PDB file of N, CA, C, O and CB in Angstrom:
ATOM      1  N   MET A   1      -3.469  18.833 -13.119  1.00  0.00           N
ATOM      2  CA  MET A   1      -3.383  18.277 -11.791  1.00  0.00           C
ATOM      3  C   MET A   1      -2.208  18.886 -11.039  1.00  0.00           C
ATOM      4  O   MET A   1      -1.143  19.121 -11.610  1.00  0.00           O
ATOM      5  CB  MET A   1      -3.254  16.759 -11.855  1.00  0.00           C
ATOM      6  N   SER A   2      -2.412  19.132  -9.779  1.00  0.00           N
ATOM      7  CA  SER A   2      -1.295  19.604  -8.972  1.00  0.00           C
ATOM      8  C   SER A   2      -0.435  18.396  -8.583  1.00  0.00           C
ATOM      9  O   SER A   2      -0.859  17.251  -8.737  1.00  0.00           O
ATOM     10  CB  SER A   2      -1.800  20.374  -7.702  1.00  0.00           C
ATOM     11  N   GLU A   3       0.756  18.655  -8.087  1.00  0.00           N
ATOM     12  CA  GLU A   3       1.659  17.556  -7.767  1.00  0.00           C
ATOM     13  C   GLU A   3       1.231  16.790  -6.519  1.00  0.00           C
ATOM     14  O   GLU A   3       1.791  15.726  -6.254  1.00  0.00           O
ATOM     15  CB  GLU A   3       3.060  18.082  -7.582  1.00  0.00           C
ATOM     16  N   ARG A   4       0.264  17.280  -5.740  1.00  0.00           N
ATOM     17  CA  ARG A   4      -0.160  16.624  -4.511  1.00  0.00           C
ATOM     18  C   ARG A   4      -1.416  15.769  -4.681  1.00  0.00           C
ATOM     19  O   ARG A   4      -1.942  15.271  -3.686  1.00  0.00           O
ATOM     20  CB  ARG A   4      -0.398  17.655  -3.451  1.00  0.00           C
ATOM     21  N   GLU A   5      -1.910  15.583  -5.888  1.00  0.00           N
ATOM     22  CA  GLU A   5      -3.108  14.787  -6.090  1.00  0.00           C
ATOM     23  C   GLU A   5      -2.775  13.299  -6.079  1.00  0.00           C
ATOM     24  O   GLU A   5      -1.742  12.873  -6.593  1.00  0.00           O
ATOM     25  CB  GLU A   5      -3.789  15.170  -7.403  1.00  0.00           C
ATOM     26  N   TYR A   6      -3.675  12.520  -5.480  1.00  0.00           N
ATOM     27  CA  TYR A   6      -3.469  11.091  -5.377  1.00  0.00           C
ATOM     28  C   TYR A   6      -4.811  10.414  -5.126  1.00  0.00           C
ATOM     29  O   TYR A   6      -5.795  11.073  -4.791  1.00  0.00           O
ATOM     30  CB  TYR A   6      -2.457  10.756  -4.255  1.00  0.00           C
ATOM     31  N   PHE A   7      -4.843   9.089  -5.292  1.00  0.00           N
ATOM     32  CA  PHE A   7      -6.007   8.266  -4.992  1.00  0.00           C
ATOM     33  C   PHE A   7      -5.752   7.559  -3.671  1.00  0.00           C
ATOM     34  O   PHE A   7      -4.613   7.204  -3.367  1.00  0.00           O
ATOM     35  CB  PHE A   7      -6.296   7.240  -6.138  1.00  0.00           C
ATOM     36  N   VAL A   8      -6.802   7.350  -2.883  1.00  0.00           N
ATOM     37  CA  VAL A   8      -6.717   6.522  -1.693  1.00  0.00           C
ATOM     38  C   VAL A   8      -7.701   5.374  -1.892  1.00  0.00           C
ATOM     39  O   VAL A   8      -8.910   5.594  -1.973  1.00  0.00           O
ATOM     40  CB  VAL A   8      -7.029   7.343  -0.377  1.00  0.00           C
ATOM     41  N   LEU A   9      -7.182   4.152  -1.969  1.00  0.00           N
ATOM     42  CA  LEU A   9      -7.993   2.978  -2.276  1.00  0.00           C
ATOM     43  C   LEU A   9      -7.752   1.873  -1.255  1.00  0.00           C
ATOM     44  O   LEU A   9      -6.685   1.801  -0.646  1.00  0.00           O
ATOM     45  CB  LEU A   9      -7.688   2.470  -3.688  1.00  0.00           C
ATOM     46  N   ASP A  10      -8.753   1.012  -1.072  1.00  0.00           N
ATOM     47  CA  ASP A  10      -8.614  -0.152  -0.203  1.00  0.00           C
ATOM     48  C   ASP A  10      -7.911  -1.265  -0.962  1.00  0.00           C
ATOM     49  O   ASP A  10      -8.146  -1.466  -2.154  1.00  0.00           O
ATOM     50  CB  ASP A  10      -9.995  -0.629   0.315  1.00  0.00           C
ATOM     51  N   ALA A  11      -7.048  -1.984  -0.261  1.00  0.00           N
ATOM     52  CA  ALA A  11      -6.304  -3.085  -0.883  1.00  0.00           C
ATOM     53  C   ALA A  11      -6.109  -4.199   0.138  1.00  0.00           C
ATOM     54  O   ALA A  11      -6.218  -3.978   1.345  1.00  0.00           O
ATOM     55  CB  ALA A  11      -4.926  -2.594  -1.431  1.00  0.00           C
ATOM     56  N   VAL A  12      -5.823  -5.383  -0.356  1.00  0.00           N
ATOM     57  CA  VAL A  12      -5.501  -6.535   0.482  1.00  0.00           C
ATOM     58  C   VAL A  12      -4.061  -6.912   0.191  1.00  0.00           C
ATOM     59  O   VAL A  12      -3.669  -7.030  -0.970  1.00  0.00           O
ATOM     60  CB  VAL A  12      -6.477  -7.744   0.220  1.00  0.00           C
ATOM     61  N   LEU A  13      -3.263  -7.104   1.249  1.00  0.00           N
ATOM     62  CA  LEU A  13      -1.869  -7.493   1.073  1.00  0.00           C
ATOM     63  C   LEU A  13      -1.802  -8.942   0.630  1.00  0.00           C
ATOM     64  O   LEU A  13      -2.437  -9.810   1.229  1.00  0.00           O
ATOM     65  CB  LEU A  13      -1.066  -7.283   2.374  1.00  0.00           C
ATOM     66  N   LYS A  14      -1.031  -9.205  -0.419  1.00  0.00           N
ATOM     67  CA  LYS A  14      -0.974 -10.542  -1.001  1.00  0.00           C
ATOM     68  C   LYS A  14       0.286 -11.293  -0.581  1.00  0.00           C
ATOM     69  O   LYS A  14       0.192 -12.387  -0.026  1.00  0.00           O
ATOM     70  CB  LYS A  14      -1.041 -10.455  -2.515  1.00  0.00           C
ATOM     71  N   ASP A  15       1.442 -10.733  -0.832  1.00  0.00           N
ATOM     72  CA  ASP A  15       2.713 -11.390  -0.533  1.00  0.00           C
ATOM     73  C   ASP A  15       3.693 -10.377   0.036  1.00  0.00           C
ATOM     74  O   ASP A  15       3.579  -9.176  -0.210  1.00  0.00           O
ATOM     75  CB  ASP A  15       3.299 -12.059  -1.796  1.00  0.00           C
ATOM     76  N   VAL A  16       4.668 -10.884   0.809  1.00  0.00           N
ATOM     77  CA  VAL A  16       5.770 -10.058   1.283  1.00  0.00           C
ATOM     78  C   VAL A  16       6.866 -10.113   0.232  1.00  0.00           C
ATOM     79  O   VAL A  16       7.301 -11.196  -0.158  1.00  0.00           O
ATOM     80  CB  VAL A  16       6.295 -10.536   2.682  1.00  0.00           C
ATOM     81  N   ILE A  17       7.310  -8.960  -0.224  1.00  0.00           N
ATOM     82  CA  ILE A  17       8.412  -8.921  -1.191  1.00  0.00           C
ATOM     83  C   ILE A  17       9.732  -8.866  -0.448  1.00  0.00           C
ATOM     84  O   ILE A  17      10.624  -9.684  -0.671  1.00  0.00           O
ATOM     85  CB  ILE A  17       8.276  -7.709  -2.148  1.00  0.00           C
ATOM     86  N   GLN A  18       9.843  -7.870   0.458  1.00  0.00           N
ATOM     87  CA  GLN A  18      11.069  -7.704   1.226  1.00  0.00           C
ATOM     88  C   GLN A  18      10.743  -6.865   2.448  1.00  0.00           C
ATOM     89  O   GLN A  18      10.211  -5.763   2.317  1.00  0.00           O
ATOM     90  CB  GLN A  18      12.199  -7.045   0.371  1.00  0.00           C
ATOM     91  N   ASP A  19      11.052  -7.364   3.620  1.00  0.00           N
ATOM     92  CA  ASP A  19      10.873  -6.652   4.876  1.00  0.00           C
ATOM     93  C   ASP A  19       9.469  -6.064   5.004  1.00  0.00           C
ATOM     94  O   ASP A  19       8.547  -6.796   5.361  1.00  0.00           O
ATOM     95  CB  ASP A  19      11.908  -5.551   4.999  1.00  0.00           C
ATOM     96  N   CYS A  20       9.271  -4.798   4.733  1.00  0.00           N
ATOM     97  CA  CYS A  20       7.960  -4.143   4.864  1.00  0.00           C
ATOM     98  C   CYS A  20       7.354  -3.794   3.513  1.00  0.00           C
ATOM     99  O   CYS A  20       6.460  -2.951   3.445  1.00  0.00           O
ATOM    100  CB  CYS A  20       8.085  -2.882   5.704  1.00  0.00           C
ATOM    101  N   THR A  21       7.808  -4.408   2.462  1.00  0.00           N
ATOM    102  CA  THR A  21       7.282  -4.160   1.124  1.00  0.00           C
ATOM    103  C   THR A  21       6.392  -5.328   0.722  1.00  0.00           C
ATOM    104  O   THR A  21       6.779  -6.489   0.860  1.00  0.00           O
ATOM    105  CB  THR A  21       8.433  -3.958   0.095  1.00  0.00           C
ATOM    106  N   PHE A  22       5.194  -5.017   0.224  1.00  0.00           N
ATOM    107  CA  PHE A  22       4.210  -6.042  -0.075  1.00  0.00           C
ATOM    108  C   PHE A  22       3.693  -5.919  -1.500  1.00  0.00           C
ATOM    109  O   PHE A  22       3.764  -4.852  -2.110  1.00  0.00           O
ATOM    110  CB  PHE A  22       3.056  -5.964   0.906  1.00  0.00           C
ATOM    111  N   THR A  23       3.172  -7.024  -2.023  1.00  0.00           N
ATOM    112  CA  THR A  23       2.340  -6.998  -3.210  1.00  0.00           C
ATOM    113  C   THR A  23       0.916  -6.865  -2.698  1.00  0.00           C
ATOM    114  O   THR A  23       0.495  -7.639  -1.838  1.00  0.00           O
ATOM    115  CB  THR A  23       2.538  -8.288  -4.118  1.00  0.00           C
ATOM    116  N   ALA A  24       0.171  -5.900  -3.209  1.00  0.00           N
ATOM    117  CA  ALA A  24      -1.204  -5.671  -2.781  1.00  0.00           C
ATOM    118  C   ALA A  24      -2.136  -5.797  -3.977  1.00  0.00           C
ATOM    119  O   ALA A  24      -1.736  -5.587  -5.122  1.00  0.00           O
ATOM    120  CB  ALA A  24      -1.353  -4.283  -2.116  1.00  0.00           C
ATOM    121  N   VAL A  25      -3.388  -6.145  -3.688  1.00  0.00           N
ATOM    122  CA  VAL A  25      -4.391  -6.308  -4.739  1.00  0.00           C
ATOM    123  C   VAL A  25      -5.576  -5.414  -4.417  1.00  0.00           C
ATOM    124  O   VAL A  25      -6.117  -5.457  -3.311  1.00  0.00           O
ATOM    125  CB  VAL A  25      -4.836  -7.797  -4.876  1.00  0.00           C
ATOM    126  N   LEU A  26      -5.977  -4.602  -5.393  1.00  0.00           N
ATOM    127  CA  LEU A  26      -7.156  -3.760  -5.239  1.00  0.00           C
ATOM    128  C   LEU A  26      -8.414  -4.591  -5.477  1.00  0.00           C
ATOM    129  O   LEU A  26      -8.328  -5.734  -5.926  1.00  0.00           O
ATOM    130  CB  LEU A  26      -7.103  -2.555  -6.211  1.00  0.00           C
ATOM    131  N   ALA A  27      -9.578  -4.024  -5.180  1.00  0.00           N
ATOM    132  CA  ALA A  27     -10.850  -4.726  -5.346  1.00  0.00           C
ATOM    133  C   ALA A  27     -11.106  -5.123  -6.801  1.00  0.00           C
ATOM    134  O   ALA A  27     -11.772  -6.125  -7.059  1.00  0.00           O
ATOM    135  CB  ALA A  27     -11.990  -3.858  -4.843  1.00  0.00           C
ATOM    136  N   ASN A  28     -10.585  -4.348  -7.749  1.00  0.00           N
ATOM    137  CA  ASN A  28     -10.800  -4.659  -9.162  1.00  0.00           C
ATOM    138  C   ASN A  28      -9.781  -5.646  -9.720  1.00  0.00           C
ATOM    139  O   ASN A  28      -9.807  -5.937 -10.916  1.00  0.00           O
ATOM    140  CB  ASN A  28     -10.762  -3.394  -9.971  1.00  0.00           C
ATOM    141  N   GLY A  29      -8.876  -6.173  -8.878  1.00  0.00           N
ATOM    142  CA  GLY A  29      -7.898  -7.163  -9.303  1.00  0.00           C
ATOM    143  C   GLY A  29      -6.540  -6.599  -9.691  1.00  0.00           C
ATOM    144  O   GLY A  29      -5.623  -7.365  -9.986  1.00  0.00           O
ATOM    145  N   HIS A  30      -6.387  -5.278  -9.700  1.00  0.00           N
ATOM    146  CA  HIS A  30      -5.118  -4.641 -10.059  1.00  0.00           C
ATOM    147  C   HIS A  30      -4.083  -4.901  -8.966  1.00  0.00           C
ATOM    148  O   HIS A  30      -4.363  -4.670  -7.790  1.00  0.00           O
ATOM    149  CB  HIS A  30      -5.309  -3.113 -10.276  1.00  0.00           C
ATOM    150  N   GLU A  31      -2.895  -5.376  -9.333  1.00  0.00           N
ATOM    151  CA  GLU A  31      -1.820  -5.626  -8.377  1.00  0.00           C
ATOM    152  C   GLU A  31      -0.823  -4.479  -8.402  1.00  0.00           C
ATOM    153  O   GLU A  31      -0.558  -3.890  -9.450  1.00  0.00           O
ATOM    154  CB  GLU A  31      -1.112  -6.959  -8.685  1.00  0.00           C
ATOM    155  N   LEU A  32      -0.274  -4.168  -7.226  1.00  0.00           N
ATOM    156  CA  LEU A  32       0.711  -3.105  -7.103  1.00  0.00           C
ATOM    157  C   LEU A  32       1.674  -3.425  -5.980  1.00  0.00           C
ATOM    158  O   LEU A  32       1.431  -4.332  -5.184  1.00  0.00           O
ATOM    159  CB  LEU A  32       0.030  -1.751  -6.860  1.00  0.00           C
ATOM    160  N   VAL A  33       2.757  -2.690  -5.915  1.00  0.00           N
ATOM    161  CA  VAL A  33       3.730  -2.802  -4.831  1.00  0.00           C
ATOM    162  C   VAL A  33       3.374  -1.735  -3.804  1.00  0.00           C
ATOM    163  O   VAL A  33       3.271  -0.554  -4.134  1.00  0.00           O
ATOM    164  CB  VAL A  33       5.216  -2.635  -5.352  1.00  0.00           C
ATOM    165  N   ALA A  34       3.186  -2.161  -2.552  1.00  0.00           N
ATOM    166  CA  ALA A  34       2.820  -1.241  -1.483  1.00  0.00           C
ATOM    167  C   ALA A  34       3.907  -1.248  -0.407  1.00  0.00           C
ATOM    168  O   ALA A  34       4.428  -2.302  -0.041  1.00  0.00           O
ATOM    169  CB  ALA A  34       1.441  -1.621  -0.876  1.00  0.00           C
ATOM    170  N   PHE A  35       4.237  -0.071   0.085  1.00  0.00           N
ATOM    171  CA  PHE A  35       5.272   0.058   1.093  1.00  0.00           C
ATOM    172  C   PHE A  35       4.885   1.167   2.064  1.00  0.00           C
ATOM    173  O   PHE A  35       4.057   2.012   1.725  1.00  0.00           O
ATOM    174  CB  PHE A  35       6.648   0.344   0.442  1.00  0.00           C
ATOM    175  N   PRO A  36       5.467   1.184   3.273  1.00  0.00           N
ATOM    176  CA  PRO A  36       5.122   2.229   4.240  1.00  0.00           C
ATOM    177  C   PRO A  36       5.695   3.581   3.830  1.00  0.00           C
ATOM    178  O   PRO A  36       6.646   3.660   3.053  1.00  0.00           O
ATOM    179  CB  PRO A  36       5.629   1.849   5.632  1.00  0.00           C
ATOM    180  N   ARG A  37       5.104   4.634   4.362  1.00  0.00           N
ATOM    181  CA  ARG A  37       5.624   5.978   4.122  1.00  0.00           C
ATOM    182  C   ARG A  37       7.018   6.102   4.705  1.00  0.00           C
ATOM    183  O   ARG A  37       7.413   5.324   5.574  1.00  0.00           O
ATOM    184  CB  ARG A  37       4.692   7.047   4.726  1.00  0.00           C
ATOM    185  N   TYR A  38       7.752   7.077   4.224  1.00  0.00           N
ATOM    186  CA  TYR A  38       9.109   7.318   4.701  1.00  0.00           C
ATOM    187  C   TYR A  38       9.076   7.581   6.213  1.00  0.00           C
ATOM    188  O   TYR A  38       8.324   8.440   6.672  1.00  0.00           O
ATOM    189  CB  TYR A  38       9.758   8.517   3.942  1.00  0.00           C
ATOM    190  N   GLY A  39       9.872   6.860   6.973  1.00  0.00           N
ATOM    191  CA  GLY A  39       9.955   7.050   8.412  1.00  0.00           C
ATOM    192  C   GLY A  39       8.989   6.204   9.217  1.00  0.00           C
ATOM    193  O   GLY A  39       9.067   6.215  10.446  1.00  0.00           O
ATOM    194  N   GLU A  40       8.076   5.468   8.584  1.00  0.00           N
ATOM    195  CA  GLU A  40       7.107   4.651   9.310  1.00  0.00           C
ATOM    196  C   GLU A  40       7.415   3.156   9.222  1.00  0.00           C
ATOM    197  O   GLU A  40       6.600   2.331   9.635  1.00  0.00           O
ATOM    198  CB  GLU A  40       5.716   4.915   8.778  1.00  0.00           C
ATOM    199  N   LYS A  41       8.556   2.811   8.701  1.00  0.00           N
ATOM    200  CA  LYS A  41       8.911   1.408   8.523  1.00  0.00           C
ATOM    201  C   LYS A  41       8.955   0.673   9.861  1.00  0.00           C
ATOM    202  O   LYS A  41       8.496  -0.465   9.954  1.00  0.00           O
ATOM    203  CB  LYS A  41      10.258   1.290   7.815  1.00  0.00           C
ATOM    204  N   ARG A  42       9.489   1.294  10.869  1.00  0.00           N
ATOM    205  CA  ARG A  42       9.611   0.655  12.170  1.00  0.00           C
ATOM    206  C   ARG A  42       8.241   0.392  12.795  1.00  0.00           C
ATOM    207  O   ARG A  42       8.051  -0.626  13.459  1.00  0.00           O
ATOM    208  CB  ARG A  42      10.455   1.516  13.100  1.00  0.00           C
ATOM    209  N   ALA A  43       7.293   1.295  12.590  1.00  0.00           N
ATOM    210  CA  ALA A  43       5.950   1.137  13.139  1.00  0.00           C
ATOM    211  C   ALA A  43       5.173   0.021  12.444  1.00  0.00           C
ATOM    212  O   ALA A  43       4.315  -0.612  13.060  1.00  0.00           O
ATOM    213  CB  ALA A  43       5.187   2.444  13.025  1.00  0.00           C
ATOM    214  N   VAL A  44       5.465  -0.223  11.176  1.00  0.00           N
ATOM    215  CA  VAL A  44       4.748  -1.225  10.385  1.00  0.00           C
ATOM    216  C   VAL A  44       5.347  -2.615  10.555  1.00  0.00           C
ATOM    217  O   VAL A  44       4.629  -3.610  10.454  1.00  0.00           O
ATOM    218  CB  VAL A  44       4.757  -0.838   8.914  1.00  0.00           C
ATOM    219  N   ARG A  45       6.634  -2.698  10.809  1.00  0.00           N
ATOM    220  CA  ARG A  45       7.331  -3.987  10.865  1.00  0.00           C
ATOM    221  C   ARG A  45       6.679  -4.916  11.893  1.00  0.00           C
ATOM    222  O   ARG A  45       6.548  -4.563  13.065  1.00  0.00           O
ATOM    223  CB  ARG A  45       8.822  -3.777  11.208  1.00  0.00           C
ATOM    224  N   GLY A  46       6.278  -6.086  11.450  1.00  0.00           N
ATOM    225  CA  GLY A  46       5.701  -7.084  12.339  1.00  0.00           C
ATOM    226  C   GLY A  46       4.208  -6.950  12.539  1.00  0.00           C
ATOM    227  O   GLY A  46       3.577  -7.898  13.008  1.00  0.00           O
ATOM    228  N   ARG A  47       3.613  -5.816  12.203  1.00  0.00           N
ATOM    229  CA  ARG A  47       2.174  -5.628  12.399  1.00  0.00           C
ATOM    230  C   ARG A  47       1.352  -6.115  11.231  1.00  0.00           C
ATOM    231  O   ARG A  47       0.247  -6.622  11.421  1.00  0.00           O
ATOM    232  CB  ARG A  47       1.873  -4.185  12.642  1.00  0.00           C
ATOM    233  N   LEU A  48       1.872  -5.971  10.024  1.00  0.00           N
ATOM    234  CA  LEU A  48       1.114  -6.332   8.828  1.00  0.00           C
ATOM    235  C   LEU A  48       1.569  -7.677   8.280  1.00  0.00           C
ATOM    236  O   LEU A  48       2.757  -8.001   8.278  1.00  0.00           O
ATOM    237  CB  LEU A  48       1.258  -5.251   7.755  1.00  0.00           C
ATOM    238  N   ARG A  49       0.604  -8.443   7.821  1.00  0.00           N
ATOM    239  CA  ARG A  49       0.871  -9.756   7.250  1.00  0.00           C
ATOM    240  C   ARG A  49       0.030  -9.928   5.990  1.00  0.00           C
ATOM    241  O   ARG A  49      -0.966  -9.223   5.826  1.00  0.00           O
ATOM    242  CB  ARG A  49       0.572 -10.885   8.276  1.00  0.00           C
ATOM    243  N   PRO A  50       0.399 -10.841   5.098  1.00  0.00           N
ATOM    244  CA  PRO A  50      -0.442 -11.107   3.928  1.00  0.00           C
ATOM    245  C   PRO A  50      -1.867 -11.449   4.354  1.00  0.00           C
ATOM    246  O   PRO A  50      -2.079 -12.210   5.299  1.00  0.00           O
ATOM    247  CB  PRO A  50       0.150 -12.254   3.087  1.00  0.00           C
ATOM    248  N   GLY A  51      -2.827 -10.886   3.655  1.00  0.00           N
ATOM    249  CA  GLY A  51      -4.239 -11.074   3.990  1.00  0.00           C
ATOM    250  C   GLY A  51      -4.834  -9.883   4.710  1.00  0.00           C
ATOM    251  O   GLY A  51      -6.057  -9.749   4.762  1.00  0.00           O
ATOM    252  N   ASP A  52      -3.996  -9.005   5.274  1.00  0.00           N
ATOM    253  CA  ASP A  52      -4.490  -7.810   5.964  1.00  0.00           C
ATOM    254  C   ASP A  52      -5.005  -6.789   4.958  1.00  0.00           C
ATOM    255  O   ASP A  52      -4.498  -6.698   3.841  1.00  0.00           O
ATOM    256  CB  ASP A  52      -3.380  -7.187   6.833  1.00  0.00           C
ATOM    257  N   ARG A  53      -6.008  -6.028   5.356  1.00  0.00           N
ATOM    258  CA  ARG A  53      -6.547  -4.961   4.515  1.00  0.00           C
ATOM    259  C   ARG A  53      -5.909  -3.635   4.913  1.00  0.00           C
ATOM    260  O   ARG A  53      -5.766  -3.339   6.100  1.00  0.00           O
ATOM    261  CB  ARG A  53      -8.095  -4.884   4.634  1.00  0.00           C
ATOM    262  N   VAL A  54      -5.530  -2.849   3.927  1.00  0.00           N
ATOM    263  CA  VAL A  54      -4.919  -1.538   4.155  1.00  0.00           C
ATOM    264  C   VAL A  54      -5.509  -0.532   3.170  1.00  0.00           C
ATOM    265  O   VAL A  54      -6.130  -0.912   2.177  1.00  0.00           O
ATOM    266  CB  VAL A  54      -3.367  -1.610   4.009  1.00  0.00           C
ATOM    267  N   ARG A  55      -5.312   0.732   3.449  1.00  0.00           N
ATOM    268  CA  ARG A  55      -5.613   1.793   2.490  1.00  0.00           C
ATOM    269  C   ARG A  55      -4.291   2.205   1.870  1.00  0.00           C
ATOM    270  O   ARG A  55      -3.291   2.390   2.563  1.00  0.00           O
ATOM    271  CB  ARG A  55      -6.346   3.019   3.170  1.00  0.00           C
ATOM    272  N   VAL A  56      -4.305   2.346   0.555  1.00  0.00           N
ATOM    273  CA  VAL A  56      -3.092   2.654  -0.186  1.00  0.00           C
ATOM    274  C   VAL A  56      -3.265   3.977  -0.922  1.00  0.00           C
ATOM    275  O   VAL A  56      -4.280   4.205  -1.580  1.00  0.00           O
ATOM    276  CB  VAL A  56      -2.748   1.520  -1.176  1.00  0.00           C
ATOM    277  N   GLU A  57      -2.280   4.832  -0.805  1.00  0.00           N
ATOM    278  CA  GLU A  57      -2.258   6.121  -1.502  1.00  0.00           C
ATOM    279  C   GLU A  57      -1.443   5.942  -2.779  1.00  0.00           C
ATOM    280  O   GLU A  57      -0.291   5.509  -2.738  1.00  0.00           O
ATOM    281  CB  GLU A  57      -1.655   7.265  -0.593  1.00  0.00           C
ATOM    282  N   MET A  58      -2.063   6.286  -3.928  1.00  0.00           N
ATOM    283  CA  MET A  58      -1.402   6.071  -5.214  1.00  0.00           C
ATOM    284  C   MET A  58      -1.444   7.340  -6.052  1.00  0.00           C
ATOM    285  O   MET A  58      -2.408   8.103  -5.991  1.00  0.00           O
ATOM    286  CB  MET A  58      -2.059   4.909  -5.976  1.00  0.00           C
ATOM    287  N   SER A  59      -0.402   7.559  -6.827  1.00  0.00           N
ATOM    288  CA  SER A  59      -0.359   8.669  -7.758  1.00  0.00           C
ATOM    289  C   SER A  59      -1.145   8.295  -9.014  1.00  0.00           C
ATOM    290  O   SER A  59      -1.089   7.142  -9.442  1.00  0.00           O
ATOM    291  CB  SER A  59       1.105   9.043  -8.107  1.00  0.00           C
ATOM    292  N   PRO A  60      -1.873   9.233  -9.615  1.00  0.00           N
ATOM    293  CA  PRO A  60      -2.573   8.917 -10.862  1.00  0.00           C
ATOM    294  C   PRO A  60      -1.614   8.698 -12.035  1.00  0.00           C
ATOM    295  O   PRO A  60      -2.024   8.199 -13.082  1.00  0.00           O
ATOM    296  CB  PRO A  60      -3.546  10.030 -11.203  1.00  0.00           C
ATOM    297  N   TYR A  61      -0.357   9.061 -11.869  1.00  0.00           N
ATOM    298  CA  TYR A  61       0.627   8.909 -12.931  1.00  0.00           C
ATOM    299  C   TYR A  61       1.347   7.568 -12.896  1.00  0.00           C
ATOM    300  O   TYR A  61       1.839   7.107 -13.925  1.00  0.00           O
ATOM    301  CB  TYR A  61       1.630  10.012 -12.848  1.00  0.00           C
ATOM    302  N   ASP A  62       1.417   6.931 -11.721  1.00  0.00           N
ATOM    303  CA  ASP A  62       2.102   5.647 -11.582  1.00  0.00           C
ATOM    304  C   ASP A  62       1.240   4.723 -10.737  1.00  0.00           C
ATOM    305  O   ASP A  62       1.289   4.779  -9.508  1.00  0.00           O
ATOM    306  CB  ASP A  62       3.515   5.824 -10.944  1.00  0.00           C
ATOM    307  N   MET A  63       0.460   3.883 -11.378  1.00  0.00           N
ATOM    308  CA  MET A  63      -0.467   2.997 -10.685  1.00  0.00           C
ATOM    309  C   MET A  63       0.177   1.659 -10.312  1.00  0.00           C
ATOM    310  O   MET A  63      -0.525   0.723  -9.929  1.00  0.00           O
ATOM    311  CB  MET A  63      -1.689   2.756 -11.548  1.00  0.00           C
ATOM    312  N   SER A  64       1.498   1.561 -10.420  1.00  0.00           N
ATOM    313  CA  SER A  64       2.171   0.307 -10.112  1.00  0.00           C
ATOM    314  C   SER A  64       2.689   0.246  -8.679  1.00  0.00           C
ATOM    315  O   SER A  64       3.115  -0.816  -8.225  1.00  0.00           O
ATOM    316  CB  SER A  64       3.310   0.096 -11.068  1.00  0.00           C
ATOM    317  N   LYS A  65       2.660   1.373  -7.955  1.00  0.00           N
ATOM    318  CA  LYS A  65       3.137   1.369  -6.570  1.00  0.00           C
ATOM    319  C   LYS A  65       2.326   2.352  -5.746  1.00  0.00           C
ATOM    320  O   LYS A  65       1.708   3.277  -6.273  1.00  0.00           O
ATOM    321  CB  LYS A  65       4.643   1.720  -6.501  1.00  0.00           C
ATOM    322  N   GLY A  66       2.345   2.125  -4.423  1.00  0.00           N
ATOM    323  CA  GLY A  66       1.610   3.009  -3.527  1.00  0.00           C
ATOM    324  C   GLY A  66       2.162   2.899  -2.122  1.00  0.00           C
ATOM    325  O   GLY A  66       2.974   2.020  -1.833  1.00  0.00           O
ATOM    326  N   THR A  67       1.722   3.792  -1.245  1.00  0.00           N
ATOM    327  CA  THR A  67       2.165   3.789   0.149  1.00  0.00           C
ATOM    328  C   THR A  67       0.986   3.529   1.063  1.00  0.00           C
ATOM    329  O   THR A  67      -0.141   3.927   0.767  1.00  0.00           O
ATOM    330  CB  THR A  67       2.844   5.120   0.516  1.00  0.00           C
ATOM    331  N   PHE A  68       1.251   2.849   2.193  1.00  0.00           N
ATOM    332  CA  PHE A  68       0.207   2.601   3.185  1.00  0.00           C
ATOM    333  C   PHE A  68      -0.242   3.932   3.771  1.00  0.00           C
ATOM    334  O   PHE A  68       0.588   4.784   4.088  1.00  0.00           O
ATOM    335  CB  PHE A  68       0.712   1.644   4.306  1.00  0.00           C
ATOM    336  N   VAL A  69      -1.531   4.112   3.915  1.00  0.00           N
ATOM    337  CA  VAL A  69      -2.054   5.298   4.588  1.00  0.00           C
ATOM    338  C   VAL A  69      -2.520   4.906   5.971  1.00  0.00           C
ATOM    339  O   VAL A  69      -2.031   5.451   6.960  1.00  0.00           O
ATOM    340  CB  VAL A  69      -3.209   5.945   3.781  1.00  0.00           C
ATOM    341  N   VAL A  70      -3.449   3.979   6.066  1.00  0.00           N
ATOM    342  CA  VAL A  70      -3.920   3.454   7.348  1.00  0.00           C
ATOM    343  C   VAL A  70      -4.218   1.981   7.196  1.00  0.00           C
ATOM    344  O   VAL A  70      -4.446   1.485   6.093  1.00  0.00           O
ATOM    345  CB  VAL A  70      -5.172   4.215   7.845  1.00  0.00           C
ATOM    346  N   GLU A  71      -4.213   1.287   8.324  1.00  0.00           N
ATOM    347  CA  GLU A  71      -4.596  -0.112   8.346  1.00  0.00           C
ATOM    348  C   GLU A  71      -6.104  -0.162   8.560  1.00  0.00           C
ATOM    349  O   GLU A  71      -6.606   0.480   9.482  1.00  0.00           O
ATOM    350  CB  GLU A  71      -3.824  -0.909   9.462  1.00  0.00           C
ATOM    351  N   CYS A  72      -6.831  -0.894   7.750  1.00  0.00           N
ATOM    352  CA  CYS A  72      -8.288  -1.010   7.866  1.00  0.00           C
ATOM    353  C   CYS A  72      -8.635  -1.928   9.025  1.00  0.00           C
ATOM    354  O   CYS A  72      -7.844  -2.795   9.397  1.00  0.00           O
ATOM    355  CB  CYS A  72      -8.912  -1.541   6.548  1.00  0.00           C
ATOM    356  N   GLU A  73      -9.796  -1.740   9.584  1.00  0.00           N
ATOM    357  CA  GLU A  73     -10.280  -2.589  10.688  1.00  0.00           C
ATOM    358  C   GLU A  73     -10.909  -3.842  10.149  1.00  0.00           C
ATOM    359  O   GLU A  73     -11.374  -4.680  10.921  1.00  0.00           O
ATOM    360  CB  GLU A  73     -11.288  -1.838  11.563  1.00  0.00           C
TER     361      GLU A  73
END
């Protein structure tokens, strides 16, 4: 695998951990920590709440955390 490979999966935000960091749950029940990409914290602050659906980008090597890619409709 190259270093740029990742999964993009749909998730539902479950709880706020701190500021813009959330606990998210995938469709299969897997929980992970989701946070905005570097530099996008200001754009995300106040827009996302628990219960919102997002797309999360995850590394195949570390399935415990991921970054927001887009907000689902």
